C-alpha positions, 0 to 999 in steps of 0.5 A: 451693798459692797462692790462685789455684791453689786457686781453679783446682782448685776450678773443675776440681772443679766443672766435672767435675760438668757434662756435655755431651750428645754427638753420635750418628750412624747406626751410632754414638753419643755421650753424656756424664754426670757420672760420665764427666766425673769420670773424664775430669777425672781423665784430663784432660777436663771440658768445660763443657756445656749439661746437668747433669742425670744422676744417677750416684750410686753406693754408696760401698762400690763405690769404689776400683777402676780406674787412671784418676784419681790426684788425691791432693793433700795437703801437709805439715802442718808443714815438714819440715827439709832433710836432706843425704843421705849414702850412705842415701836418706831416704824422702819423707813427702809423697804425689804430687798432680795438683792441686798448684800449678804452679811453672814453672821458667824454665830456665837457660843452660849453665854453666861446663865445670868438672866436677861436684860430689862427691855421695853414692853413692845412686841410683835403684837404691835405689828399685828403679829403673833407673840407666841413665836413658835407656839402654833405651827398651824398658823406658821409657814412650817416646813417639815424636814424630819426626813433629813435625819430619818429618810422618807419613812419619818416624813409625814405625807404633804398636805394637798395634791396627794403627794407621797412622802419626800425622801431627802435629796443629798449629794455624795458629800452628805449635803442635803436640801432643807429649803426649799424641799425636796430640792432647790435646783432648777428642774427643766425636764420631766418624763415618766412611764407610770405613776411610780416611775418618773424622771426629772433633770435640770441644773448642775446635772441633777437627775431625780427619780420618783418610785411612787414613794419619794423622789431620790437623787440619782448619780448619772455621772453628769455635772453640766446642765440637763435640759431634757429626759425621755423615758420609754421604759424603766430600763430605757431612759435618755437624758440630754443637755449641755454635755450631750446625750446619756442612756440608762439601761436599768443598771447604769448610765452610758454616754452616747455619741449620736454623731453630731455635737451641740447642747441637746435641747429637746428629745422626743419619740415613741421608742429608742428606735424612733428617738428624736434629738435636736441641738442648739447647733441646728441639728436634728438627729433621728435614731432608728433601728439602723442607728443615728442619722441627721435629718435636715429641718428645712430651716436656715436660721432657727432650731427647734425648742421642742418636739413631739411625736405620734409615730415614726411618720408623724412628728412636730418641731416648734421654735422661734422665728417662724420655726414650725415643722411637721414630719411625715416620715420622709421630710420636715415641712414648714407649717404656716400660721404661727411665728413664735412657738415654744411648746407642743402636745397632741391628743391625736394627729388631728388634735394638736396644741402648739403654745406661742408667745404674746398670749397666742395658743394654736390648735391644729385640726389636721388641716390648718391652724386656728389661733386663740389669743388670751387677755394676758400675753402668756408665753407657753413653756410646756404642754401636756394632757391626758386626753382631748378634754384635759390639757395643761399649759405651763405659762409665764408673763413678764411685763416690762415693769412689775412682777412676773406671773407664772401660772397654769392654764387648763383646757376642759374640752371647751375653754382654757381656764387660769389656775394659779399654782402659787409656785413656778411650774415650767414643765409638766408630765403625767400618767393620768388625769389624776397623776400629774407633776409640775416642776420648776425652780425648787418646785415639785408639785403634784396634782391628784385630780382635785388639787395641786400640792403646795410648794414647800418653802419657808422663805424665798427671800435671801437668807442673810444670817444664822445662829445655831445653838444645837442640832435641834435649835437654830435661828436664821434671818432673811432680807424681808425682816423675817426670823426663821426657827429650826426645832429639829424637825421643822423650819418656821417663819415669823415676820418682825417689825424690821423690814430687813435683817442681816444678822442673828445671835443669842445665848439661849432660846429666851435670849435671841438678838437680830439686827438690820434696819432695827435691832430686836430681842426675843425673850422666849415669848415676844420680839421687842424692838430695842433699836429702831431706824438704824439706817443700815440696810446691809451692814449690821452685824451682831454677836452676844457674849452674854445676856448683858453683853451684846455687840452691834457693828455697822458701817460707821465710826462706832459700835453699839454695846448693850450692857444689860440696861441700855446701849452705849456707843463705843468708837470703832478702831477702823471706822469702816463697815463691820460685816461679822463679829465673833468672840470667845468671851467678853474680853476677847471679841473680833470684828472684820469688814473694812479691816479687822479689830479686836476688843480686849475688854477696854477698847477696840484696836485695829489689827493687821490680819495680813489679808491686804486689800481683800475685804473679810466677810465672815468670822468663826472660831472654836477657842481664843487661839483658833479664830478664822476669817474668810473673804475676797478672792478666797482669802482665809486667815487664822489667829493662833493666839499670838498672831494672824497668818494666811492659810492656803486659799481653797479658791480664788472666788469670794468667800462669804461664810465660814464655820469652825469646829476645831483646828482640823475641821473648818468649812467655808462657803463660796459665793458661787455655791461651793463648800470647801473643807479643811482637815488640818492640812489641805482643802477639799471641795464638797458638793453642796448641791446648790450648783455653781451658777446663778441664781444661787449664791451662798451667803454664810454658814453656821453650825452646832453639835453634829449639824452644819448649815449653809444658806444664801439667796432665794431662801436656800438652806442645805445641811450636813451631819458631821 
């Protein structure tokens, strides 16, 4: 892991401690906490928020339960020797690491049509995996993305939970989510008026609308974080967040000034003439037929995280530090009996559930609070129900060590039961007992009264490299040692014997190479370990000029070169880390990382690209006289066949991916989530849909034919048609 990535991982860890109070509505509720954020970061979401005050510490002896986080970053203490494998598989000593450094592979052109190398007969069978890599989509975790080309009508209905077909979620610049589906951004608020009228909001100002057939992205003119949504009718919808308040009247969105400032943390109410809005500046605003007014909440040091309203004279507000208030139509009054409360929902004024922290759930019977304490120290993020005997709670638990649990609890009128949704639901809303949506990071799951639909993600680990051969044929690798394949309509994943993979290349479907803790080859039927125990966790780059001409670069004084029979060791001209390799042919190969170097068919020679001390992370080209490299500080340099020259920087942020279609069509991926497009003279920013805050980062790009891909951590994949 280099210095830049180490800083980025530290930033992610710190960001996971930040929390964002999220919106509520009549009949639904949202709340965020540090414990939930730790789990969301592990699954891929930790949006910076306006608050950081929840105490979610828990005993260490309750750690290690669940299947949400996988961060086990660890590197080798010493570089293990490269081992060419014969008929026996060598085990890999390095464990997978989500937070490991991203090393994007720039892809490769198709090589000569000569047959493949003579390789040892060891395959995935020896690791307990299926040797038919893409033969059985039923056994694979196959993710259907056919709608990326044809829309919702071309996408079959999802299995489980009765979810309708999913429409593609794309930005105005044409970048569409491919993993997870339908969208990978953090969703922090959901509300609706009917089974065919739901609204969801969240990270980067995203607004989604469900019309009964599929979710569509809506442009509400907001780019900052949205915490909450309250829908009273199809033509009466309110959204709030970092930038304030906006209203939809059925035809368009209007920014609303309520007369007070601050991040809108929660919305509630029974109509637009009984609308509550609370901010992180401790303001509670109430909109009536007469307009907006500020209503004192009788609190000196806390503000509401969530609100819930039965009528203009009966509302609740909950929050941290003993903030629990009831509105009687005249004033807010403190209610004793609970200290930390983060969610509220009620079936009637005498049947109100209030979710707390440390496993505490409170019930109001119209007179007083009763406490239920769960064995697990859940923190309640949201509550919603269809009746007094059908109440759902979205809960999370983050131990001091181990993995974060994110579950659903269901109350059947007698007791609370634990439900594991195999996902990260943080917010809930429904129209009936058999029509409930649970949203979170990269998750829109539906309950049809019998079961919850699955979360659609082929991987949640960091995607490290990709090689695209055509519109309908691409390979990617992740930090857990899996290889993903795109066949034009599905992404599928297979585990390899490697514990970490950082780069992939190939010349054909039956000649694919991957590198990481091991180097493996796919012959169209099975994966074979060719080099085992490479000892390199994050700096193996691979590129194939042909079936008998494959280069592997590491962080060391040599390259390994496959000549069709075995691997030779050839001296590196820089002796430092190699992050990306690309070439136009066997005698024209470039490598960048700690310096740049060129292979002329006989030896590697160090070359000055003019990038100075800025490390170059990615290479791509379209011809021998059109090679581009990108790296630290927005550095972009270009080779024109005669020499390297600097290109105007699109940004000062680090660049980790680049894809070149031609001299006048170049794309670069920014670590912070942006994509920039070069038209031959200027750079233009494009909205990738990924957002510009942690936990999402882009590690690289690839493309072929008319399709471009960008990929990064938490399994994010976005694609665009040229």
